[in-house]
Steps between C-alpha positions, in 0.01 A plus 500: 500500500614548847354178625312445819804575726568836317140591509479418881799697566367805303163469669679488841714805425822305512593535138828455361711627196461278208582504143225628257515525125291636209539380150227655279458864609432787267617859461303777311627839429392837358735745347469807266687509173475796282181609689344151435409292792655144460382217709658170517548163691777274595432130574704261717579714810666278753579557882692321761468607848571377852162609687380471855134616470513591874806727472506673154813708606700174479407441131780504244496400116481610152257545213594459133316662222605356153489827300602285182127391519370861462189526273317825416284359219718649217791271400717777363458721812593189716815445280595866562435474876720200524768664307852625612388863563204399708501189708775304310341164576770320307736598782253558784205249453393568867413787738526387860408627845698382785297535824707634787223620730135453549324713763380292789162355573348162440289322253156386628303235307262700251611847582689730268800668658657813355878527553805644344779313326846653490774374287700522188328523155727415217400580136742480216784419734447819701414462861308755723356474850127526495216475737160372364156452641393129525163336583509141611225260589541162657238254376516126542880488555562714189592875505362733230741785449457799290662849468462817280778739476655762267872543400702725254634268220775763440637412848573158359635606175193393311474747211222412272475781255206751580427329840387682807685502845240274667403145475211360719557132567246245665641165605301218645582135586388230743758352742465137571697331791762247425 
């Protein structure tokens, strides 16, 4: 929690950059393989950011998605998705997003802000610059963060047999001060 001093500073508009972290976020995805829609989830998404709610442009940080935790509801499919041709989770257990720029604005208690996060997405050891839409809501000193975006897995050398060239990913987590 921010504490009384932090809450008073936020309320007065004299906010400051502070470390925030998330430890129990989730990611879901949808992808087509051999014309069959595949949905799945990944538990254990973490984030570490330096955030000034009054000046989002100064925000930096990273998000880690443990693709090794991927679950689609079919064990054999999960094993194939984690295999060397696809995600190769034995060598690359995480996908990461390094935040380099967040469009400006400020978080206001109870209001959802739509912004754009620009940074480096790394999947299976391949890094690409991306910009993704982000929604953030400040509530009680915590920041609820969510995004939905698409990417081409082939750009990251993810070659699951029969897979399409588009994956839709939803990521959500709650940032806590401290």
